[in-house]
C-alpha positions as a LaTeX table, in Angstrom:
\begin{tabular}{lrrr}
\hline
Residue & $x$ (\AA) & $y$ (\AA) & $z$ (\AA) \\
\hline
Met1 & 43.46 & $-8.32$ & $-67.55$ \\
Arg2 & 43.20 & $-10.48$ & $-64.42$ \\
Ala3 & 42.55 & $-7.40$ & $-62.28$ \\
Arg4 & 39.72 & $-6.28$ & $-64.57$ \\
Phe5 & 38.20 & $-9.75$ & $-64.38$ \\
Ile6 & 38.25 & $-9.66$ & $-60.54$ \\
Val7 & 36.69 & $-6.17$ & $-60.51$ \\
Ala8 & 33.94 & $-7.33$ & $-62.88$ \\
Leu9 & 33.33 & $-10.44$ & $-60.77$ \\
Leu10 & 33.07 & $-8.37$ & $-57.58$ \\
Ala11 & 30.69 & $-5.94$ & $-59.28$ \\
Ala12 & 28.47 & $-8.82$ & $-60.35$ \\
Leu13 & 28.47 & $-10.24$ & $-56.83$ \\
Phe14 & 27.55 & $-6.89$ & $-55.27$ \\
Ala15 & 24.80 & $-6.41$ & $-57.86$ \\
Ala16 & 23.34 & $-9.75$ & $-56.85$ \\
Val17 & 23.21 & $-8.90$ & $-53.14$ \\
Pro18 & 20.04 & $-6.71$ & $-53.31$ \\
Ala19 & 18.25 & $-9.41$ & $-55.31$ \\
Met20 & 19.25 & $-12.02$ & $-52.73$ \\
Ala21 & 18.19 & $-9.72$ & $-49.90$ \\
Gln22 & 14.78 & $-9.29$ & $-51.47$ \\
Glu23 & 14.02 & $-13.01$ & $-51.54$ \\
Lys24 & 10.87 & $-13.43$ & $-49.49$ \\
Leu25 & 10.51 & $-15.72$ & $-46.50$ \\
Lys26 & 8.22 & $-18.61$ & $-47.46$ \\
Val27 & 5.54 & $-18.99$ & $-44.77$ \\
Val28 & 2.82 & $-21.66$ & $-44.86$ \\
Ala29 & $-0.28$ & $-21.03$ & $-42.73$ \\
Thr30 & $-2.74$ & $-23.85$ & $-42.13$ \\
Phe31 & $-5.86$ & $-21.74$ & $-42.80$ \\
Ser32 & $-7.01$ & $-18.33$ & $-43.96$ \\
Ile33 & $-7.22$ & $-16.49$ & $-40.61$ \\
Leu34 & $-3.63$ & $-17.40$ & $-39.73$ \\
Gly35 & $-2.56$ & $-16.44$ & $-43.25$ \\
Asp36 & $-3.97$ & $-12.94$ & $-42.75$ \\
Leu37 & $-2.27$ & $-12.51$ & $-39.37$ \\
Ala38 & 1.08 & $-13.66$ & $-40.81$ \\
Lys39 & 0.65 & $-11.26$ & $-43.72$ \\
Asn40 & 0.10 & $-8.34$ & $-41.36$ \\
Val41 & 3.19 & $-9.19$ & $-39.31$ \\
Gly42 & 5.41 & $-10.19$ & $-42.22$ \\
Gly43 & 4.48 & $-7.43$ & $-44.65$ \\
Glu44 & 6.62 & $-7.25$ & $-47.78$ \\
Arg45 & 9.25 & $-9.63$ & $-46.43$ \\
Val46 & 7.07 & $-12.76$ & $-46.53$ \\
Asp47 & 5.40 & $-14.95$ & $-49.14$ \\
Ile48 & 2.28 & $-16.47$ & $-47.54$ \\
Thr49 & 0.70 & $-19.74$ & $-48.67$ \\
Met50 & $-2.49$ & $-21.05$ & $-47.06$ \\
Leu51 & $-3.35$ & $-24.74$ & $-47.03$ \\
Val52 & $-7.07$ & $-24.13$ & $-46.37$ \\
Gly53 & $-8.13$ & $-21.02$ & $-48.25$ \\
Pro54 & $-11.04$ & $-18.57$ & $-47.92$ \\
Asn55 & $-14.42$ & $-20.17$ & $-47.06$ \\
Gly56 & $-12.62$ & $-23.50$ & $-46.53$ \\
Asp57 & $-13.41$ & $-25.71$ & $-43.52$ \\
Ala58 & $-10.21$ & $-26.86$ & $-41.77$ \\
His59 & $-12.27$ & $-29.24$ & $-39.62$ \\
Val60 & $-12.91$ & $-31.58$ & $-42.56$ \\
Tyr61 & $-9.90$ & $-30.75$ & $-44.73$ \\
Asn62 & $-8.01$ & $-33.53$ & $-46.53$ \\
Pro63 & $-4.43$ & $-32.53$ & $-47.44$ \\
Ser64 & $-3.13$ & $-33.23$ & $-50.94$ \\
Pro65 & 0.34 & $-34.13$ & $-52.28$ \\
Ala66 & 0.59 & $-30.50$ & $-53.43$ \\
Asp67 & 0.24 & $-29.41$ & $-49.80$ \\
Ala68 & 3.18 & $-31.64$ & $-48.84$ \\
Arg69 & 5.26 & $-29.89$ & $-51.51$ \\
Lys70 & 4.27 & $-26.48$ & $-50.09$ \\
Leu71 & 5.46 & $-27.54$ & $-46.64$ \\
Ala72 & 8.70 & $-28.93$ & $-48.06$ \\
Asp73 & 9.49 & $-25.47$ & $-49.49$ \\
Ala74 & 8.47 & $-23.53$ & $-46.35$ \\
Arg75 & 10.83 & $-21.70$ & $-44.02$ \\
Val76 & 8.12 & $-21.29$ & $-41.35$ \\
Val77 & 4.85 & $-23.17$ & $-40.79$ \\
Val78 & 2.11 & $-21.49$ & $-38.74$ \\
Met79 & $-0.64$ & $-23.63$ & $-37.18$ \\
Asn80 & $-3.40$ & $-22.87$ & $-34.71$ \\
Gly81 & $-2.97$ & $-25.80$ & $-32.36$ \\
Leu82 & $-5.43$ & $-26.92$ & $-29.63$ \\
Gly83 & $-6.36$ & $-29.85$ & $-31.86$ \\
Phe84 & $-7.80$ & $-27.70$ & $-34.67$ \\
Glu85 & $-5.70$ & $-29.18$ & $-37.48$ \\
Gly86 & $-5.88$ & $-32.90$ & $-36.76$ \\
Trp87 & $-4.13$ & $-33.59$ & $-40.06$ \\
Ile88 & $-1.10$ & $-31.29$ & $-39.74$ \\
Ala89 & 1.33 & $-33.65$ & $-37.93$ \\
Arg90 & 0.89 & $-36.35$ & $-40.61$ \\
Leu91 & 1.31 & $-33.78$ & $-43.37$ \\
Val92 & 4.51 & $-32.31$ & $-41.88$ \\
Lys93 & 5.97 & $-35.81$ & $-41.54$ \\
Ala94 & 4.98 & $-36.77$ & $-45.08$ \\
Ser95 & 6.50 & $-33.57$ & $-46.51$ \\
Gly96 & 9.87 & $-34.08$ & $-44.84$ \\
Ser97 & 9.80 & $-30.37$ & $-43.98$ \\
Lys98 & 12.46 & $-29.12$ & $-41.58$ \\
Ala99 & 10.74 & $-25.75$ & $-41.13$ \\
Pro100 & 9.89 & $-24.75$ & $-37.55$ \\
Val101 & 6.19 & $-25.23$ & $-36.79$ \\
Val102 & 4.79 & $-22.28$ & $-34.84$ \\
Val103 & 1.76 & $-22.97$ & $-32.64$ \\
Ala104 & $-0.06$ & $-19.64$ & $-32.72$ \\
Thr105 & $-2.11$ & $-20.42$ & $-29.58$ \\
Lys106 & 0.97 & $-20.91$ & $-27.37$ \\
Gly107 & 0.21 & $-18.94$ & $-24.20$ \\
Val108 & $-3.57$ & $-18.81$ & $-24.77$ \\
Ala109 & $-5.67$ & $-20.11$ & $-21.85$ \\
Pro110 & $-7.60$ & $-23.00$ & $-23.47$ \\
Arg111 & $-11.35$ & $-23.23$ & $-23.05$ \\
Lys112 & $-13.05$ & $-26.54$ & $-22.38$ \\
Pro113 & $-16.08$ & $-27.22$ & $-24.64$ \\
Glu114 & $-19.50$ & $-27.12$ & $-22.98$ \\
Gly115 & $-20.28$ & $-30.40$ & $-21.24$ \\
Gly116 & $-16.76$ & $-31.65$ & $-22.01$ \\
His117 & $-17.68$ & $-32.68$ & $-25.59$ \\
Ser118 & $-14.70$ & $-31.90$ & $-27.78$ \\
His119 & $-16.18$ & $-33.41$ & $-30.99$ \\
Gly120 & $-12.89$ & $-34.52$ & $-32.48$ \\
His121 & $-10.66$ & $-31.98$ & $-30.76$ \\
Ala122 & $-8.22$ & $-32.97$ & $-28.02$ \\
His123 & $-10.28$ & $-31.85$ & $-25.02$ \\
Asn124 & $-10.01$ & $-28.13$ & $-25.84$ \\
Asp125 & $-11.99$ & $-25.66$ & $-27.92$ \\
Pro126 & $-9.53$ & $-24.53$ & $-30.64$ \\
His127 & $-11.43$ & $-21.42$ & $-31.83$ \\
Ala128 & $-9.34$ & $-19.04$ & $-29.72$ \\
Trp129 & $-9.18$ & $-16.40$ & $-32.47$ \\
Gln130 & $-12.79$ & $-15.42$ & $-31.69$ \\
Ser131 & $-11.35$ & $-13.37$ & $-28.79$ \\
Val132 & $-9.35$ & $-10.35$ & $-29.99$ \\
Pro133 & $-7.10$ & $-10.40$ & $-26.87$ \\
Asn134 & $-6.16$ & $-13.99$ & $-27.78$ \\
Val135 & $-5.23$ & $-12.92$ & $-31.30$ \\
Lys136 & $-2.75$ & $-10.45$ & $-29.82$ \\
Ile137 & $-0.99$ & $-13.55$ & $-28.42$ \\
Tyr138 & $-1.13$ & $-15.15$ & $-31.88$ \\
Val139 & 0.52 & $-12.05$ & $-33.37$ \\
Ala140 & 3.34 & $-12.08$ & $-30.80$ \\
Asn141 & 4.04 & $-15.76$ & $-31.49$ \\
Ile142 & 4.08 & $-15.21$ & $-35.26$ \\
Arg143 & 6.34 & $-12.15$ & $-34.88$ \\
Asp144 & 8.87 & $-14.06$ & $-32.77$ \\
Ala145 & 8.89 & $-16.97$ & $-35.23$ \\
Leu146 & 9.49 & $-14.72$ & $-38.23$ \\
Ile147 & 12.33 & $-12.94$ & $-36.42$ \\
Ala148 & 13.92 & $-16.30$ & $-35.54$ \\
Ala149 & 13.74 & $-17.41$ & $-39.19$ \\
Asp150 & 14.75 & $-14.04$ & $-40.65$ \\
Pro151 & 16.79 & $-11.99$ & $-38.13$ \\
Ala152 & 17.51 & $-9.32$ & $-40.74$ \\
Gly153 & 13.80 & $-8.49$ & $-40.74$ \\
Lys154 & 13.55 & $-7.95$ & $-36.97$ \\
Val155 & 12.88 & $-4.21$ & $-37.15$ \\
Ala156 & 10.26 & $-4.64$ & $-39.88$ \\
Tyr157 & 8.47 & $-7.47$ & $-38.07$ \\
Glu158 & 8.43 & $-5.57$ & $-34.79$ \\
Ser159 & 7.17 & $-2.39$ & $-36.48$ \\
Asn160 & 4.47 & $-4.26$ & $-38.42$ \\
Ser161 & 3.26 & $-6.15$ & $-35.35$ \\
Thr162 & 3.15 & $-2.99$ & $-33.22$ \\
Ala163 & 1.01 & $-1.23$ & $-35.83$ \\
Tyr164 & $-1.29$ & $-4.25$ & $-36.16$ \\
Leu165 & $-1.64$ & $-4.69$ & $-32.40$ \\
Ala166 & $-2.83$ & $-1.08$ & $-32.19$ \\
Lys167 & $-5.54$ & $-1.91$ & $-34.75$ \\
Leu168 & $-6.53$ & $-4.96$ & $-32.69$ \\
Asp169 & $-6.82$ & $-2.80$ & $-29.55$ \\
Ala170 & $-9.18$ & $-0.48$ & $-31.42$ \\
Leu171 & $-11.18$ & $-3.47$ & $-32.69$ \\
Asp172 & $-11.48$ & $-4.93$ & $-29.18$ \\
Ala173 & $-12.76$ & $-1.59$ & $-27.87$ \\
Glu174 & $-15.30$ & $-1.41$ & $-30.73$ \\
Val175 & $-16.65$ & $-4.89$ & $-29.92$ \\
Arg176 & $-17.00$ & $-4.10$ & $-26.20$ \\
Asp177 & $-18.72$ & $-0.80$ & $-26.94$ \\
Thr178 & $-21.18$ & $-2.46$ & $-29.34$ \\
Val179 & $-22.04$ & $-5.29$ & $-26.92$ \\
Ala180 & $-22.60$ & $-2.78$ & $-24.12$ \\
Lys181 & $-25.43$ & $-1.21$ & $-26.16$ \\
Ile182 & $-27.31$ & $-4.56$ & $-26.42$ \\
Pro183 & $-29.65$ & $-5.20$ & $-23.45$ \\
Ala184 & $-28.25$ & $-8.07$ & $-21.35$ \\
Glu185 & $-31.40$ & $-10.17$ & $-21.73$ \\
Arg186 & $-31.09$ & $-10.07$ & $-25.54$ \\
Arg187 & $-27.45$ & $-11.22$ & $-25.71$ \\
Arg188 & $-28.41$ & $-14.81$ & $-26.62$ \\
Ile189 & $-28.26$ & $-16.37$ & $-30.07$ \\
Ile190 & $-28.14$ & $-19.75$ & $-31.87$ \\
Thr191 & $-25.28$ & $-20.69$ & $-34.25$ \\
Thr192 & $-24.55$ & $-23.82$ & $-36.26$ \\
His193 & $-21.58$ & $-25.14$ & $-34.25$ \\
Asp194 & $-19.90$ & $-24.09$ & $-31.04$ \\
Ala195 & $-17.20$ & $-21.85$ & $-32.51$ \\
Phe196 & $-17.86$ & $-18.75$ & $-30.42$ \\
Gly197 & $-17.03$ & $-19.86$ & $-26.87$ \\
Tyr198 & $-14.02$ & $-17.56$ & $-26.61$ \\
Phe199 & $-16.13$ & $-14.68$ & $-27.93$ \\
Arg200 & $-18.65$ & $-15.39$ & $-25.19$ \\
Gln201 & $-15.92$ & $-15.45$ & $-22.53$ \\
Ala202 & $-14.42$ & $-12.19$ & $-23.73$ \\
Tyr203 & $-17.55$ & $-10.19$ & $-24.52$ \\
Gly204 & $-20.54$ & $-11.68$ & $-22.69$ \\
Val205 & $-22.76$ & $-12.81$ & $-25.60$ \\
Glu206 & $-24.30$ & $-16.26$ & $-25.09$ \\
Phe207 & $-24.09$ & $-18.67$ & $-28.03$ \\
Val208 & $-26.07$ & $-21.91$ & $-28.20$ \\
Ala209 & $-25.07$ & $-24.50$ & $-30.82$ \\
Pro210 & $-26.74$ & $-27.76$ & $-31.87$ \\
Gln211 & $-23.32$ & $-29.08$ & $-32.96$ \\
Gly212 & $-20.19$ & $-29.27$ & $-30.82$ \\
Val213 & $-16.99$ & $-27.39$ & $-31.58$ \\
Ser214 & $-16.40$ & $-29.26$ & $-34.84$ \\
Thr215 & $-18.37$ & $-29.37$ & $-38.08$ \\
Glu216 & $-17.38$ & $-33.04$ & $-38.53$ \\
Ser217 & $-20.25$ & $-34.42$ & $-36.42$ \\
Glu218 & $-23.96$ & $-34.11$ & $-37.10$ \\
Ala219 & $-26.30$ & $-32.73$ & $-34.45$ \\
Ser220 & $-28.60$ & $-35.44$ & $-33.08$ \\
Ala221 & $-32.39$ & $-35.18$ & $-33.19$ \\
Arg222 & $-32.33$ & $-34.93$ & $-29.39$ \\
Asp223 & $-29.87$ & $-31.99$ & $-29.51$ \\
Val224 & $-32.07$ & $-30.17$ & $-32.01$ \\
Ala225 & $-35.20$ & $-30.79$ & $-29.92$ \\
Leu226 & $-33.46$ & $-29.40$ & $-26.83$ \\
Ile227 & $-32.35$ & $-26.32$ & $-28.76$ \\
Ile228 & $-35.89$ & $-25.70$ & $-30.02$ \\
Thr229 & $-37.25$ & $-25.99$ & $-26.46$ \\
Gln230 & $-34.57$ & $-23.61$ & $-25.19$ \\
Ile231 & $-35.30$ & $-21.00$ & $-27.87$ \\
Lys232 & $-38.99$ & $-21.02$ & $-27.01$ \\
Arg233 & $-38.40$ & $-20.93$ & $-23.24$ \\
Gln234 & $-35.75$ & $-18.19$ & $-23.30$ \\
Lys235 & $-37.30$ & $-16.29$ & $-26.23$ \\
Ile236 & $-33.97$ & $-16.25$ & $-28.08$ \\
Pro237 & $-34.52$ & $-13.69$ & $-30.85$ \\
Ala238 & $-32.24$ & $-14.84$ & $-33.68$ \\
Val239 & $-30.35$ & $-17.73$ & $-35.23$ \\
Phe240 & $-27.28$ & $-17.27$ & $-37.40$ \\
Met241 & $-25.74$ & $-19.11$ & $-40.33$ \\
Glu242 & $-22.00$ & $-19.75$ & $-40.66$ \\
Asn243 & $-19.91$ & $-19.71$ & $-43.80$ \\
Val244 & $-18.45$ & $-23.19$ & $-43.15$ \\
Ser245 & $-21.65$ & $-25.03$ & $-42.14$ \\
Asp246 & $-24.76$ & $-26.53$ & $-43.71$ \\
Pro247 & $-27.54$ & $-23.91$ & $-43.35$ \\
Arg248 & $-30.42$ & $-26.44$ & $-43.49$ \\
Leu249 & $-30.22$ & $-27.24$ & $-39.77$ \\
Leu250 & $-30.66$ & $-23.63$ & $-38.73$ \\
Lys251 & $-33.47$ & $-23.13$ & $-41.23$ \\
Gln252 & $-35.31$ & $-26.07$ & $-39.62$ \\
Ile253 & $-34.81$ & $-24.55$ & $-36.16$ \\
Ser254 & $-35.92$ & $-21.13$ & $-37.39$ \\
Asp255 & $-39.05$ & $-22.57$ & $-39.03$ \\
Glu256 & $-40.06$ & $-24.46$ & $-35.87$ \\
Thr257 & $-39.45$ & $-21.65$ & $-33.37$ \\
Gly258 & $-40.14$ & $-18.42$ & $-35.21$ \\
Ala259 & $-36.66$ & $-17.11$ & $-34.32$ \\
Arg260 & $-35.52$ & $-15.18$ & $-37.32$ \\
Ile261 & $-32.32$ & $-15.87$ & $-39.25$ \\
Gly262 & $-30.16$ & $-12.90$ & $-38.35$ \\
Gly263 & $-27.56$ & $-13.31$ & $-41.08$ \\
Thr264 & $-24.24$ & $-15.08$ & $-41.61$ \\
Leu265 & $-21.44$ & $-15.13$ & $-39.05$ \\
Tyr266 & $-17.87$ & $-15.96$ & $-40.02$ \\
Ser267 & $-16.34$ & $-18.48$ & $-37.66$ \\
Asp268 & $-13.50$ & $-20.63$ & $-39.00$ \\
Ala269 & $-12.60$ & $-18.97$ & $-42.29$ \\
Leu270 & $-12.28$ & $-15.65$ & $-44.04$ \\
Thr271 & $-14.14$ & $-14.87$ & $-47.25$ \\
Asp272 & $-12.45$ & $-14.07$ & $-50.54$ \\
Glu273 & $-11.73$ & $-10.45$ & $-51.41$ \\
Lys274 & $-15.28$ & $-9.92$ & $-52.72$ \\
Gly275 & $-16.91$ & $-11.12$ & $-49.50$ \\
Pro276 & $-17.60$ & $-9.17$ & $-46.30$ \\
Ala277 & $-14.75$ & $-10.74$ & $-44.27$ \\
Pro278 & $-11.54$ & $-10.89$ & $-46.33$ \\
Thr279 & $-9.38$ & $-10.08$ & $-43.26$ \\
Tyr280 & $-9.50$ & $-11.02$ & $-39.58$ \\
Ile281 & $-10.44$ & $-7.48$ & $-38.57$ \\
Asp282 & $-13.21$ & $-7.47$ & $-41.18$ \\
Leu283 & $-14.44$ & $-10.83$ & $-39.84$ \\
Ile284 & $-14.80$ & $-9.65$ & $-36.24$ \\
Arg285 & $-16.28$ & $-6.32$ & $-37.28$ \\
His286 & $-18.81$ & $-7.99$ & $-39.59$ \\
Asn287 & $-19.82$ & $-10.46$ & $-36.87$ \\
Ile288 & $-20.39$ & $-7.90$ & $-34.14$ \\
Arg289 & $-22.31$ & $-5.55$ & $-36.44$ \\
Thr290 & $-24.47$ & $-8.44$ & $-37.71$ \\
Leu291 & $-25.17$ & $-9.57$ & $-34.13$ \\
Ser292 & $-25.98$ & $-6.05$ & $-33.00$ \\
Ala293 & $-28.34$ & $-5.39$ & $-35.90$ \\
Ala294 & $-30.29$ & $-8.60$ & $-35.21$ \\
Leu295 & $-30.40$ & $-8.32$ & $-31.41$ \\
Leu296 & $-31.38$ & $-4.64$ & $-31.33$ \\
Ser297 & $-34.14$ & $-4.89$ & $-33.97$ \\
\hline
\end{tabular}
């Protein structure tokens, strides 16, 4: 009788092993772009939660008690760094989370904002994801963090990241090819805030912004007047909206200069599934195609 009981107990334990093995690694990403990257690296082994979701502006985000609970349950926390999430340190402390916090930009060469104005960020422009080569660094950092937290998933994380890096290489080539077809003198546009500095460094398109690198601060009347003068002098052909900014400023600039509104660019957030940029690759592809269509017309 005792032997049968032990056999039954062992059978129950072995039956439970697959269920335990299938428990997903809880990963919290600070905003939607990082959530998508973590999803591509983690695949089926991870459960991704985003603090700032699609179309949300992490610049002006105010964490909630529910966010602290999400961090408390996390096994890995992924943040951008470079001063982007000014609220994350306080939130991690408040949550009591012991999860490792991965800084996705570790190893990225930081860019200084134009004129040294960081507009709330610690001396660096945090929008490093606007360069596809930088995002390859993000992916490597996320991969290494997931492996450290879940060594049993090493092969899966390495395989997923290799496949995704190949897609990023193809995306980078597509952007460079598209920019090369735009005459050099037409590679100048106006956006709402200075979120595209890394894109400019990587691909040679000039972006002028009436706001600094954050959406927290309003553009001054003097800044707007200077932008209007610059558009007229340089004959800048188009201005672009962003999905995290107030469009009224660009409409004013467009009305006063005759530069046409070329469409919406996605800077700091993905869209939901119904929008044109539900993934990082979709975001970059949408942006370069929108820019090309406006600058070549």
